[in-house]
Backbone as XML, in Angstrom:
<?xml version="1.0"?>
<chain id="A" units="angstrom">
  <residue number="1" name="UNK">
    <atom name="N" x="6.974" y="-3.916" z="10.647"/>
    <atom name="CA" x="7.098" y="-2.507" z="10.315"/>
    <atom name="C" x="5.804" y="-1.784" z="10.704"/>
  </residue>
  <residue number="2" name="UNK">
    <atom name="N" x="5.933" y="-0.626" z="11.282"/>
    <atom name="CA" x="4.770" y="0.106" z="11.790"/>
    <atom name="C" x="3.834" y="0.532" z="10.665"/>
  </residue>
  <residue number="3" name="UNK">
    <atom name="N" x="4.372" y="0.924" z="9.518"/>
    <atom name="CA" x="3.509" y="1.350" z="8.417"/>
    <atom name="C" x="2.614" y="0.222" z="7.933"/>
  </residue>
  <residue number="4" name="UNK">
    <atom name="N" x="3.150" y="-0.992" z="7.865"/>
    <atom name="CA" x="2.338" y="-2.133" z="7.446"/>
    <atom name="C" x="1.245" y="-2.413" z="8.464"/>
  </residue>
  <residue number="5" name="UNK">
    <atom name="N" x="1.579" y="-2.280" z="9.728"/>
    <atom name="CA" x="0.584" y="-2.499" z="10.778"/>
    <atom name="C" x="-0.523" y="-1.452" z="10.684"/>
  </residue>
  <residue number="6" name="UNK">
    <atom name="N" x="-0.154" y="-0.216" z="10.450"/>
    <atom name="CA" x="-1.152" y="0.844" z="10.303"/>
    <atom name="C" x="-2.037" y="0.601" z="9.085"/>
  </residue>
  <residue number="7" name="UNK">
    <atom name="N" x="-1.449" y="0.179" z="7.987"/>
    <atom name="CA" x="-2.240" y="-0.115" z="6.790"/>
    <atom name="C" x="-3.202" y="-1.270" z="7.040"/>
  </residue>
  <residue number="8" name="UNK">
    <atom name="N" x="-2.743" y="-2.283" z="7.766"/>
    <atom name="CA" x="-3.628" y="-3.402" z="8.114"/>
    <atom name="C" x="-4.796" y="-2.921" z="8.963"/>
  </residue>
  <residue number="9" name="UNK">
    <atom name="N" x="-4.515" y="-2.025" z="9.906"/>
    <atom name="CA" x="-5.574" y="-1.492" z="10.766"/>
    <atom name="C" x="-6.549" y="-0.630" z="9.973"/>
  </residue>
  <residue number="10" name="UNK">
    <atom name="N" x="-6.047" y="0.143" z="9.033"/>
    <atom name="CA" x="-6.922" y="0.944" z="8.166"/>
    <atom name="C" x="-7.816" y="0.022" z="7.349"/>
  </residue>
  <residue number="11" name="UNK">
    <atom name="N" x="-7.253" y="-1.035" z="6.809"/>
    <atom name="CA" x="-8.040" y="-1.979" z="6.019"/>
    <atom name="C" x="-9.110" y="-2.654" z="6.870"/>
  </residue>
  <residue number="12" name="UNK">
    <atom name="N" x="-8.756" y="-3.029" z="8.101"/>
    <atom name="CA" x="-9.736" y="-3.639" z="9.005"/>
    <atom name="C" x="-10.863" y="-2.660" z="9.322"/>
  </residue>
  <residue number="13" name="UNK">
    <atom name="N" x="-10.485" y="-1.413" z="9.590"/>
    <atom name="CA" x="-11.490" y="-0.392" z="9.890"/>
    <atom name="C" x="-12.384" y="-0.147" z="8.677"/>
  </residue>
  <residue number="14" name="UNK">
    <atom name="N" x="-11.793" y="-0.078" z="7.496"/>
    <atom name="CA" x="-12.579" y="0.120" z="6.278"/>
    <atom name="C" x="-13.594" y="-0.996" z="6.087"/>
  </residue>
  <residue number="15" name="UNK">
    <atom name="N" x="-13.162" y="-2.240" z="6.267"/>
    <atom name="CA" x="-14.075" y="-3.362" z="6.086"/>
    <atom name="C" x="-15.188" y="-3.316" z="7.126"/>
  </residue>
  <residue number="16" name="UNK">
    <atom name="N" x="-14.838" y="-3.025" z="8.366"/>
    <atom name="CA" x="-15.857" y="-2.914" z="9.421"/>
    <atom name="C" x="-16.857" y="-1.818" z="9.095"/>
  </residue>
  <residue number="17" name="UNK">
    <atom name="N" x="-16.364" y="-0.677" z="8.624"/>
    <atom name="CA" x="-17.228" y="0.441" z="8.264"/>
    <atom name="C" x="-18.179" y="0.062" z="7.128"/>
  </residue>
  <residue number="18" name="UNK">
    <atom name="N" x="-17.650" y="-0.572" z="6.101"/>
    <atom name="CA" x="-18.481" y="-0.957" z="4.961"/>
    <atom name="C" x="-19.535" y="-1.989" z="5.354"/>
  </residue>
  <residue number="19" name="UNK">
    <atom name="N" x="-19.153" y="-2.952" z="6.182"/>
    <atom name="CA" x="-20.117" y="-3.957" z="6.645"/>
    <atom name="C" x="-21.198" y="-3.317" z="7.511"/>
  </residue>
  <residue number="20" name="UNK">
    <atom name="N" x="-20.792" y="-2.391" z="8.376"/>
    <atom name="CA" x="-21.764" y="-1.677" z="9.204"/>
    <atom name="C" x="-22.693" y="-0.843" z="8.327"/>
  </residue>
  <residue number="21" name="UNK">
    <atom name="N" x="-22.144" y="-0.174" z="7.334"/>
    <atom name="CA" x="-22.967" y="0.633" z="6.425"/>
    <atom name="C" x="-24.014" y="-0.235" z="5.742"/>
  </residue>
  <residue number="22" name="UNK">
    <atom name="N" x="-23.618" y="-1.401" z="5.260"/>
    <atom name="CA" x="-24.579" y="-2.297" z="4.613"/>
    <atom name="C" x="-25.644" y="-2.766" z="5.595"/>
  </residue>
  <residue number="23" name="UNK">
    <atom name="N" x="-25.236" y="-3.080" z="6.808"/>
    <atom name="CA" x="-26.204" y="-3.532" z="7.821"/>
    <atom name="C" x="-27.195" y="-2.422" z="8.159"/>
  </residue>
  <residue number="24" name="UNK">
    <atom name="N" x="-26.691" y="-1.213" z="8.356"/>
    <atom name="CA" x="-27.575" y="-0.084" z="8.652"/>
    <atom name="C" x="-28.559" y="0.148" z="7.513"/>
  </residue>
  <residue number="25" name="UNK">
    <atom name="N" x="-28.074" y="0.099" z="6.290"/>
    <atom name="CA" x="-28.939" y="0.319" z="5.130"/>
    <atom name="C" x="-29.998" y="-0.760" z="4.998"/>
  </residue>
  <residue number="26" name="UNK">
    <atom name="N" x="-29.656" y="-1.986" z="5.351"/>
    <atom name="CA" x="-30.621" y="-3.084" z="5.270"/>
    <atom name="C" x="-31.702" y="-2.957" z="6.335"/>
  </residue>
  <residue number="27" name="UNK">
    <atom name="N" x="-31.341" y="-2.427" z="7.498"/>
    <atom name="CA" x="-32.291" y="-2.336" z="8.607"/>
    <atom name="C" x="-33.197" y="-1.115" z="8.516"/>
  </residue>
  <residue number="28" name="UNK">
    <atom name="N" x="-32.642" y="0.035" z="8.166"/>
    <atom name="CA" x="-33.435" y="1.266" z="8.095"/>
    <atom name="C" x="-32.714" y="2.243" z="7.172"/>
  </residue>
  <residue number="29" name="UNK">
    <atom name="N" x="-33.113" y="2.237" z="5.924"/>
    <atom name="CA" x="-32.416" y="3.009" z="4.892"/>
    <atom name="C" x="-32.348" y="4.503" z="5.214"/>
  </residue>
  <residue number="30" name="UNK">
    <atom name="N" x="-33.464" y="5.098" z="5.594"/>
    <atom name="CA" x="-33.492" y="6.542" z="5.857"/>
    <atom name="C" x="-32.573" y="6.907" z="7.020"/>
  </residue>
  <residue number="31" name="UNK">
    <atom name="N" x="-32.654" y="6.134" z="8.100"/>
    <atom name="CA" x="-31.793" y="6.393" z="9.252"/>
    <atom name="C" x="-30.331" y="6.193" z="8.868"/>
  </residue>
  <residue number="32" name="UNK">
    <atom name="N" x="-30.046" y="5.159" z="8.088"/>
    <atom name="CA" x="-28.672" y="4.880" z="7.675"/>
    <atom name="C" x="-28.114" y="6.011" z="6.820"/>
  </residue>
  <residue number="33" name="UNK">
    <atom name="N" x="-28.916" y="6.506" z="5.889"/>
    <atom name="CA" x="-28.465" y="7.606" z="5.041"/>
    <atom name="C" x="-28.146" y="8.835" z="5.887"/>
  </residue>
  <residue number="34" name="UNK">
    <atom name="N" x="-28.964" y="9.082" z="6.901"/>
    <atom name="CA" x="-28.732" y="10.204" z="7.808"/>
    <atom name="C" x="-27.431" y="10.005" z="8.580"/>
  </residue>
  <residue number="35" name="UNK">
    <atom name="N" x="-27.263" y="8.834" z="9.168"/>
    <atom name="CA" x="-26.073" y="8.577" z="9.987"/>
    <atom name="C" x="-24.795" y="8.504" z="9.164"/>
  </residue>
  <residue number="36" name="UNK">
    <atom name="N" x="-24.881" y="7.929" z="7.986"/>
    <atom name="CA" x="-23.700" y="7.798" z="7.132"/>
    <atom name="C" x="-23.415" y="9.065" z="6.338"/>
  </residue>
  <residue number="37" name="UNK">
    <atom name="N" x="-24.387" y="9.968" z="6.317"/>
    <atom name="CA" x="-24.288" y="11.219" z="5.555"/>
    <atom name="C" x="-24.040" y="10.933" z="4.069"/>
  </residue>
  <residue number="38" name="UNK">
    <atom name="N" x="-24.895" y="10.052" z="3.516"/>
    <atom name="CA" x="-24.814" y="9.719" z="2.090"/>
    <atom name="C" x="-26.166" y="9.973" z="1.442"/>
  </residue>
  <residue number="39" name="UNK">
    <atom name="N" x="-26.143" y="10.179" z="0.130"/>
    <atom name="CA" x="-27.388" y="10.370" z="-0.609"/>
    <atom name="C" x="-27.926" y="9.018" z="-1.075"/>
  </residue>
  <residue number="40" name="UNK">
    <atom name="N" x="-29.071" y="9.038" z="-1.739"/>
    <atom name="CA" x="-29.723" y="7.812" z="-2.175"/>
    <atom name="C" x="-28.893" y="6.991" z="-3.140"/>
  </residue>
  <residue number="41" name="UNK">
    <atom name="N" x="-28.222" y="7.661" z="-4.055"/>
    <atom name="CA" x="-27.395" y="6.951" z="-5.036"/>
    <atom name="C" x="-26.243" y="6.219" z="-4.349"/>
  </residue>
  <residue number="42" name="UNK">
    <atom name="N" x="-25.576" y="6.907" z="-3.427"/>
    <atom name="CA" x="-24.475" y="6.276" z="-2.697"/>
    <atom name="C" x="-24.995" y="5.136" z="-1.830"/>
  </residue>
  <residue number="43" name="UNK">
    <atom name="N" x="-26.171" y="5.323" z="-1.229"/>
    <atom name="CA" x="-26.769" y="4.260" z="-0.417"/>
    <atom name="C" x="-27.035" y="3.023" z="-1.263"/>
  </residue>
  <residue number="44" name="UNK">
    <atom name="N" x="-27.541" y="3.220" z="-2.478"/>
    <atom name="CA" x="-27.790" y="2.093" z="-3.384"/>
    <atom name="C" x="-26.499" y="1.344" z="-3.699"/>
  </residue>
  <residue number="45" name="UNK">
    <atom name="N" x="-25.458" y="2.091" z="-3.989"/>
    <atom name="CA" x="-24.172" y="1.468" z="-4.325"/>
    <atom name="C" x="-23.626" y="0.694" z="-3.133"/>
  </residue>
  <residue number="46" name="UNK">
    <atom name="N" x="-23.628" y="1.321" z="-1.960"/>
    <atom name="CA" x="-23.113" y="0.647" z="-0.761"/>
    <atom name="C" x="-23.882" y="-0.632" z="-0.462"/>
  </residue>
  <residue number="47" name="UNK">
    <atom name="N" x="-25.196" y="-0.554" z="-0.571"/>
    <atom name="CA" x="-26.033" y="-1.714" z="-0.252"/>
    <atom name="C" x="-25.828" y="-2.857" z="-1.237"/>
  </residue>
  <residue number="48" name="UNK">
    <atom name="N" x="-25.437" y="-2.545" z="-2.456"/>
    <atom name="CA" x="-25.328" y="-3.580" z="-3.489"/>
    <atom name="C" x="-23.926" y="-4.164" z="-3.640"/>
  </residue>
  <residue number="49" name="UNK">
    <atom name="N" x="-22.962" y="-3.691" z="-2.876"/>
    <atom name="CA" x="-21.596" y="-4.195" z="-3.013"/>
    <atom name="C" x="-21.504" y="-5.667" z="-2.641"/>
  </residue>
  <residue number="50" name="UNK">
    <atom name="N" x="-20.792" y="-6.424" z="-3.460"/>
    <atom name="CA" x="-20.565" y="-7.844" z="-3.172"/>
    <atom name="C" x="-19.443" y="-7.979" z="-2.140"/>
  </residue>
  <residue number="51" name="UNK">
    <atom name="N" x="-19.276" y="-9.179" z="-1.615"/>
    <atom name="CA" x="-18.199" y="-9.431" z="-0.648"/>
    <atom name="C" x="-16.840" y="-9.122" z="-1.274"/>
  </residue>
  <residue number="52" name="UNK">
    <atom name="N" x="-16.683" y="-9.480" z="-2.521"/>
    <atom name="CA" x="-15.417" y="-9.209" z="-3.216"/>
    <atom name="C" x="-15.168" y="-7.703" z="-3.335"/>
  </residue>
  <residue number="53" name="UNK">
    <atom name="N" x="-16.215" y="-6.958" z="-3.695"/>
    <atom name="CA" x="-16.075" y="-5.504" z="-3.816"/>
    <atom name="C" x="-15.798" y="-4.862" z="-2.464"/>
  </residue>
  <residue number="54" name="UNK">
    <atom name="N" x="-16.430" y="-5.371" z="-1.410"/>
    <atom name="CA" x="-16.163" y="-4.853" z="-0.066"/>
    <atom name="C" x="-14.696" y="-5.046" z="0.291"/>
  </residue>
  <residue number="55" name="UNK">
    <atom name="N" x="-14.186" y="-6.235" z="0.013"/>
    <atom name="CA" x="-12.777" y="-6.510" z="0.286"/>
    <atom name="C" x="-11.859" y="-5.618" z="-0.519"/>
  </residue>
  <residue number="56" name="UNK">
    <atom name="N" x="-12.195" y="-5.426" z="-1.781"/>
    <atom name="CA" x="-11.389" y="-4.580" z="-2.659"/>
    <atom name="C" x="-11.361" y="-3.141" z="-2.144"/>
  </residue>
  <residue number="57" name="UNK">
    <atom name="N" x="-12.520" y="-2.611" z="-1.807"/>
    <atom name="CA" x="-12.577" y="-1.241" z="-1.278"/>
    <atom name="C" x="-11.853" y="-1.113" z="0.053"/>
  </residue>
  <residue number="58" name="UNK">
    <atom name="N" x="-11.981" y="-2.115" z="0.890"/>
    <atom name="CA" x="-11.375" y="-2.027" z="2.220"/>
    <atom name="C" x="-9.853" y="-2.017" z="2.153"/>
  </residue>
  <residue number="59" name="UNK">
    <atom name="N" x="-9.285" y="-2.529" z="1.073"/>
    <atom name="CA" x="-7.831" y="-2.612" z="0.958"/>
    <atom name="C" x="-7.179" y="-1.330" z="0.433"/>
  </residue>
  <residue number="60" name="UNK">
    <atom name="N" x="-7.944" y="-0.272" z="0.313"/>
    <atom name="CA" x="-7.322" y="1.000" z="-0.065"/>
    <atom name="C" x="-6.460" y="1.468" z="1.098"/>
  </residue>
  <residue number="61" name="UNK">
    <atom name="N" x="-5.503" y="2.320" z="0.832"/>
    <atom name="CA" x="-4.629" y="2.790" z="1.908"/>
    <atom name="C" x="-5.144" y="4.079" z="2.548"/>
  </residue>
  <residue number="62" name="UNK">
    <atom name="N" x="-6.388" y="4.426" z="2.254"/>
    <atom name="CA" x="-7.015" y="5.614" z="2.824"/>
    <atom name="C" x="-8.244" y="5.210" z="3.617"/>
  </residue>
  <residue number="63" name="UNK">
    <atom name="N" x="-8.541" y="5.943" z="4.665"/>
    <atom name="CA" x="-9.768" y="5.691" z="5.414"/>
    <atom name="C" x="-10.969" y="6.046" z="4.549"/>
  </residue>
  <residue number="64" name="UNK">
    <atom name="N" x="-11.955" y="5.163" z="4.526"/>
    <atom name="CA" x="-13.170" y="5.421" z="3.753"/>
    <atom name="C" x="-14.179" y="6.242" z="4.551"/>
  </residue>
  <residue number="65" name="UNK">
    <atom name="N" x="-14.036" y="6.242" z="5.851"/>
    <atom name="CA" x="-14.928" y="7.046" z="6.687"/>
    <atom name="C" x="-14.130" y="8.241" z="7.208"/>
  </residue>
  <residue number="66" name="UNK">
    <atom name="N" x="-14.852" y="9.244" z="7.645"/>
    <atom name="CA" x="-14.168" y="10.397" z="8.214"/>
    <atom name="C" x="-14.948" y="10.894" z="9.411"/>
  </residue>
  <residue number="67" name="UNK">
    <atom name="N" x="-14.244" y="11.564" z="10.301"/>
    <atom name="CA" x="-14.871" y="12.150" z="11.468"/>
    <atom name="C" x="-15.898" y="13.173" z="10.999"/>
  </residue>
  <residue number="68" name="UNK">
    <atom name="N" x="-17.106" y="13.078" z="11.515"/>
    <atom name="CA" x="-18.154" y="13.970" z="11.018"/>
    <atom name="C" x="-18.224" y="15.298" z="11.771"/>
  </residue>
  <residue number="69" name="UNK">
    <atom name="N" x="-17.338" y="15.513" z="12.701"/>
    <atom name="CA" x="-17.290" y="16.797" z="13.400"/>
    <atom name="C" x="-16.510" y="17.781" z="12.538"/>
  </residue>
  <residue number="70" name="UNK">
    <atom name="N" x="-17.079" y="18.942" z="12.313"/>
    <atom name="CA" x="-16.438" y="19.890" z="11.407"/>
    <atom name="C" x="-15.406" y="20.777" z="12.095"/>
  </residue>
  <residue number="71" name="UNK">
    <atom name="N" x="-15.502" y="20.917" z="13.401"/>
    <atom name="CA" x="-14.524" y="21.743" z="14.101"/>
    <atom name="C" x="-14.444" y="21.349" z="15.572"/>
  </residue>
  <residue number="72" name="UNK">
    <atom name="N" x="-13.506" y="21.959" z="16.265"/>
    <atom name="CA" x="-13.273" y="21.615" z="17.670"/>
    <atom name="C" x="-14.440" y="22.015" z="18.571"/>
  </residue>
  <residue number="73" name="UNK">
    <atom name="N" x="-15.250" y="22.970" z="18.149"/>
    <atom name="CA" x="-16.401" y="23.388" z="18.942"/>
    <atom name="C" x="-17.398" y="22.245" z="19.096"/>
  </residue>
  <residue number="74" name="UNK">
    <atom name="N" x="-17.661" y="21.532" z="18.017"/>
    <atom name="CA" x="-18.571" y="20.391" z="18.088"/>
    <atom name="C" x="-17.994" y="19.296" z="18.975"/>
  </residue>
  <residue number="75" name="UNK">
    <atom name="N" x="-16.711" y="19.034" z="18.855"/>
    <atom name="CA" x="-16.074" y="18.013" z="19.683"/>
    <atom name="C" x="-16.167" y="18.393" z="21.154"/>
  </residue>
  <residue number="76" name="UNK">
    <atom name="N" x="-15.863" y="19.639" z="21.466"/>
    <atom name="CA" x="-15.942" y="20.097" z="22.856"/>
    <atom name="C" x="-17.369" y="20.009" z="23.386"/>
  </residue>
  <residue number="77" name="UNK">
    <atom name="N" x="-18.348" y="20.329" z="22.555"/>
    <atom name="CA" x="-19.746" y="20.254" z="22.984"/>
    <atom name="C" x="-20.131" y="18.823" z="23.335"/>
  </residue>
  <residue number="78" name="UNK">
    <atom name="N" x="-19.660" y="17.865" z="22.556"/>
    <atom name="CA" x="-19.955" y="16.459" z="22.850"/>
    <atom name="C" x="-19.241" y="15.993" z="24.111"/>
  </residue>
  <residue number="79" name="UNK">
    <atom name="N" x="-18.019" y="16.441" z="24.305"/>
    <atom name="CA" x="-17.246" y="16.014" z="25.469"/>
    <atom name="C" x="-17.747" y="16.635" z="26.766"/>
  </residue>
  <residue number="80" name="UNK">
    <atom name="N" x="-18.267" y="17.840" z="26.701"/>
    <atom name="CA" x="-18.674" y="18.555" z="27.905"/>
    <atom name="C" x="-20.131" y="18.368" z="28.275"/>
  </residue>
  <residue number="81" name="UNK">
    <atom name="N" x="-20.890" y="17.660" z="27.460"/>
    <atom name="CA" x="-22.320" y="17.556" z="27.736"/>
    <atom name="C" x="-22.571" y="16.855" z="29.072"/>
  </residue>
  <residue number="82" name="UNK">
    <atom name="N" x="-23.465" y="17.433" z="29.854"/>
    <atom name="CA" x="-23.851" y="16.867" z="31.138"/>
    <atom name="C" x="-25.368" y="16.731" z="31.153"/>
  </residue>
  <residue number="83" name="UNK">
    <atom name="N" x="-25.867" y="16.003" z="30.228"/>
    <atom name="CA" x="-27.303" y="15.826" z="30.097"/>
    <atom name="C" x="-27.721" y="14.526" z="30.753"/>
  </residue>
  <residue number="84" name="UNK">
    <atom name="N" x="-29.015" y="14.425" z="30.968"/>
    <atom name="CA" x="-29.546" y="13.167" z="31.476"/>
    <atom name="C" x="-29.258" y="12.076" z="30.465"/>
  </residue>
  <residue number="85" name="UNK">
    <atom name="N" x="-29.102" y="10.857" z="30.949"/>
    <atom name="CA" x="-28.721" y="9.740" z="30.089"/>
    <atom name="C" x="-29.615" y="9.615" z="28.860"/>
  </residue>
  <residue number="86" name="UNK">
    <atom name="N" x="-30.898" y="9.812" z="29.003"/>
    <atom name="CA" x="-31.820" y="9.667" z="27.881"/>
    <atom name="C" x="-31.667" y="10.736" z="26.817"/>
  </residue>
  <residue number="87" name="UNK">
    <atom name="N" x="-31.076" y="11.864" z="27.151"/>
    <atom name="CA" x="-30.947" y="12.965" z="26.200"/>
    <atom name="C" x="-29.587" y="13.029" z="25.521"/>
  </residue>
  <residue number="88" name="UNK">
    <atom name="N" x="-28.632" y="12.245" z="25.976"/>
    <atom name="CA" x="-27.278" y="12.311" z="25.428"/>
    <atom name="C" x="-27.271" y="12.015" z="23.934"/>
  </residue>
  <residue number="89" name="UNK">
    <atom name="N" x="-27.965" y="10.962" z="23.528"/>
    <atom name="CA" x="-27.959" y="10.588" z="22.116"/>
    <atom name="C" x="-28.668" y="11.632" z="21.260"/>
  </residue>
  <residue number="90" name="UNK">
    <atom name="N" x="-29.731" y="12.208" z="21.779"/>
    <atom name="CA" x="-30.446" y="13.254" z="21.048"/>
    <atom name="C" x="-29.555" y="14.472" z="20.862"/>
  </residue>
  <residue number="91" name="UNK">
    <atom name="N" x="-28.875" y="14.871" z="21.924"/>
    <atom name="CA" x="-27.992" y="16.028" z="21.854"/>
    <atom name="C" x="-26.841" y="15.772" z="20.883"/>
  </residue>
  <residue number="92" name="UNK">
    <atom name="N" x="-26.257" y="14.595" z="20.944"/>
    <atom name="CA" x="-25.168" y="14.256" z="20.028"/>
    <atom name="C" x="-25.655" y="14.288" z="18.585"/>
  </residue>
  <residue number="93" name="UNK">
    <atom name="N" x="-26.837" y="13.768" z="18.337"/>
    <atom name="CA" x="-27.393" y="13.783" z="16.980"/>
    <atom name="C" x="-27.601" y="15.203" z="16.486"/>
  </residue>
  <residue number="94" name="UNK">
    <atom name="N" x="-28.071" y="16.073" z="17.362"/>
    <atom name="CA" x="-28.291" y="17.467" z="16.973"/>
    <atom name="C" x="-26.970" y="18.131" z="16.605"/>
  </residue>
  <residue number="95" name="UNK">
    <atom name="N" x="-25.930" y="17.865" z="17.366"/>
    <atom name="CA" x="-24.622" y="18.450" z="17.066"/>
    <atom name="C" x="-24.093" y="17.918" z="15.746"/>
  </residue>
  <residue number="96" name="UNK">
    <atom name="N" x="-24.215" y="16.616" z="15.548"/>
    <atom name="CA" x="-23.662" y="16.003" z="14.344"/>
    <atom name="C" x="-24.433" y="16.359" z="13.085"/>
  </residue>
  <residue number="97" name="UNK">
    <atom name="N" x="-25.704" y="16.717" z="13.205"/>
    <atom name="CA" x="-26.465" y="17.102" z="12.012"/>
    <atom name="C" x="-26.043" y="18.467" z="11.493"/>
  </residue>
  <residue number="98" name="UNK">
    <atom name="N" x="-25.303" y="19.210" z="12.281"/>
    <atom name="CA" x="-24.824" y="20.510" z="11.838"/>
    <atom name="C" x="-23.668" y="20.381" z="10.860"/>
  </residue>
  <residue number="99" name="UNK">
    <atom name="N" x="-23.129" y="19.163" z="10.699"/>
    <atom name="CA" x="-22.024" y="18.917" z="9.786"/>
    <atom name="C" x="-22.565" y="18.668" z="8.393"/>
  </residue>
  <residue number="100" name="UNK">
    <atom name="N" x="-22.017" y="19.332" z="7.377"/>
    <atom name="CA" x="-22.509" y="19.123" z="6.013"/>
    <atom name="C" x="-22.366" y="17.666" z="5.589"/>
  </residue>
  <residue number="101" name="UNK">
    <atom name="N" x="-23.304" y="17.213" z="4.778"/>
    <atom name="CA" x="-23.288" y="15.846" z="4.269"/>
    <atom name="C" x="-22.209" y="15.692" z="3.217"/>
  </residue>
  <residue number="102" name="UNK">
    <atom name="N" x="-21.464" y="14.577" z="3.305"/>
    <atom name="CA" x="-20.479" y="14.247" z="2.287"/>
    <atom name="C" x="-20.655" y="12.802" z="1.897"/>
  </residue>
  <residue number="103" name="UNK">
    <atom name="N" x="-20.289" y="12.494" z="0.691"/>
    <atom name="CA" x="-20.415" y="11.113" z="0.230"/>
    <atom name="C" x="-19.136" y="10.355" z="0.509"/>
  </residue>
  <residue number="104" name="UNK">
    <atom name="N" x="-19.218" y="9.049" z="0.431"/>
    <atom name="CA" x="-18.065" y="8.193" z="0.655"/>
    <atom name="C" x="-16.957" y="8.527" z="-0.326"/>
  </residue>
  <residue number="105" name="UNK">
    <atom name="N" x="-17.304" y="8.812" z="-1.558"/>
    <atom name="CA" x="-16.275" y="9.100" z="-2.557"/>
    <atom name="C" x="-15.561" y="10.409" z="-2.249"/>
  </residue>
  <residue number="106" name="UNK">
    <atom name="N" x="-16.281" y="11.373" z="-1.695"/>
    <atom name="CA" x="-15.637" y="12.631" z="-1.337"/>
    <atom name="C" x="-14.704" y="12.433" z="-0.156"/>
  </residue>
  <residue number="107" name="UNK">
    <atom name="N" x="-15.138" y="11.650" z="0.848"/>
    <atom name="CA" x="-14.313" y="11.460" z="2.029"/>
    <atom name="C" x="-13.109" y="10.589" z="1.739"/>
  </residue>
  <residue number="108" name="UNK">
    <atom name="N" x="-13.166" y="9.784" z="0.693"/>
    <atom name="CA" x="-12.032" y="8.941" z="0.318"/>
    <atom name="C" x="-11.164" y="9.638" z="-0.724"/>
  </residue>
  <residue number="109" name="UNK">
    <atom name="N" x="-11.436" y="10.884" z="-0.969"/>
    <atom name="CA" x="-10.656" y="11.640" z="-1.924"/>
    <atom name="C" x="-10.966" y="11.301" z="-3.366"/>
  </residue>
  <residue number="110" name="UNK">
    <atom name="N" x="-12.126" y="10.626" z="-3.568"/>
    <atom name="CA" x="-12.547" y="10.306" z="-4.918"/>
    <atom name="C" x="-11.838" y="9.112" z="-5.517"/>
  </residue>
  <residue number="111" name="UNK">
    <atom name="N" x="-10.957" y="8.458" z="-4.739"/>
    <atom name="CA" x="-10.250" y="7.299" z="-5.287"/>
    <atom name="C" x="-10.484" y="6.096" z="-4.417"/>
  </residue>
  <residue number="112" name="UNK">
    <atom name="N" x="-11.191" y="5.142" z="-4.953"/>
    <atom name="CA" x="-11.429" y="3.907" z="-4.215"/>
    <atom name="C" x="-11.195" y="2.728" z="-5.105"/>
  </residue>
</chain>
């Protein structure tokens, strides 16, 4: 059934996202908080989740991450950029920082 397959894919994506979030936080907390758009309290919670808790959270039927582009203008700006290779990441970061910060609980609708 297609719905079950989609739910499995959402769960896989959720687990990958949570594992990546923990890895980013372990390597560089400040950079991770910026990229994940989370505050210190949320960063602490994410970093401290056990394997069991990660699995439990990943099995929700909602995506835990969300697209950080707030409108089509930002998406178009990223797609149309013709910058030198070294500046692409800087330009993308500048565009993405214009998006308001949201926590994981807000992006998951407050239910995890």
